[in-house]
N, C-alpha and C positions, 0 to 999 in steps of 0.2 A: 551666587555660589552654585557650583555644580553639585547636584545630588543624584547619584545613580542607585536605583533599586533593581537588583538583579534577581529574577526568579529562575531557578535552575533545578533539575532533578537532584534530590539529596545525594544519591550515590555518586553523581558526577562531581559534586563539591567536596566530598570527603577528603580531608587532608590536603586540599588545594586552595583553601580559603586565603591564606596569606599571599601566595603568589598571584592569585586572581585579583585581590585588592590592590597589590602593587602594580600589576599590569594595567588595570583600569585607571588607576591614578596617573600612571605614566601617559596613557592615551589622552587624558584630559589635559595634562601639562603640555603635551606636544602641540595642542591647538591653542590653548589659552596662554601658555607661558609658565615659567617656574613659580610665579607668584601664586598660582592656583593650587599648588601642591598642598599647602597647609589647610586649605578650606574645602578641598574636594572630599565629599562624603560618599562612601560606598557601603551599601547595605545588601548583604547576601541573604536571600531567603531560599532555603532548601525545601523543595516540595517532595514529600514522600511518594514512593511508587503507588499508583492507583488514584492519586488525588489531583491529577492533571488530565483534563479531558480534551479530546480533539475529534471533531466529527461525530460527537454523540457517544463516544466510548473512551475509556482510559487510554491515554497515549503511552506507547511503549518506552520511548526515550525522547521526550520533547526537547527542542532546542531552547536555550535560554532566551528569556524575554527581559528587556531592560526598559525601565521608565527613567528617562533622563530629565530631571528637573533643572530648568534653565530660566534665566530672566527673559520675560516676554519681549523685551526691547530688541533682543538679537534677531527676532523675526522681521523687524523693520529695517535692518541694515541692508545696504546694497549688496554686501557679500554674504548674506545669510545662507544662500544655497551652498556656497563653498564651505562655510563654517560647519553647517549641519552635515554635509557630505563627509568632511574630514573627521568629525566626531563619530559618525556612524561607522566609517571604515576603521577608525582607531579602536573603537569599542569592540567591534566584531573581531578584529585581529587579536586584541587582548584576550577575548574569551577563547578563541580557537587555539591560541598559543598555549593556554593552560589546560583547557578541557578537551581539546581535540578538534581536528579539522572536520570530522563527520558532522559536527553541529553547524558548520558555516551556512549551509543553504537555508536554515530555518531561524537563525538568530534575528530577533526583532528588536529594533531600537525605536522607542516612541518618545518624542520630545514634548514635555509638558511645561508651558511657559507660565511663569508667575509674574504678574504685573508688578512694577515698582511699588513699594510700600505695602505689599501683601505677604511679607515674610517677617516673622519675629524670631529673635534668638535671645535666649536668656531673659525672656520677659519684656524685651524691647523691640519695637517695630523697627525694621531695618529700612533706612531711607536710601534713595539712589545716590 
């Protein structure tokens, strides 16, 4: 299951939450297929001004940072580089299409792989 946690400046998110969630979900579906739409999870975390540091001081307008939870087995696929590149590009495009192109150079997407059998939903361990 794809899980995206997006950290962004709170002022940049204001009144843009729904379009950003839709655009990020569409980016996931573009790579995974339509079946992923219902299970894609997007969590937006707005960081207030002055609470995001860069270079030892508060950042003026930091670019969004995405932690993308993904099954670890994708890293072992022969086409892993292509899949991760497509996801990175799609997520970045989704963010800049909603929040603005000025964020593009700094958008960071980090993939965090969860091994099979290490995720639980509704109190039940999910099997591969």
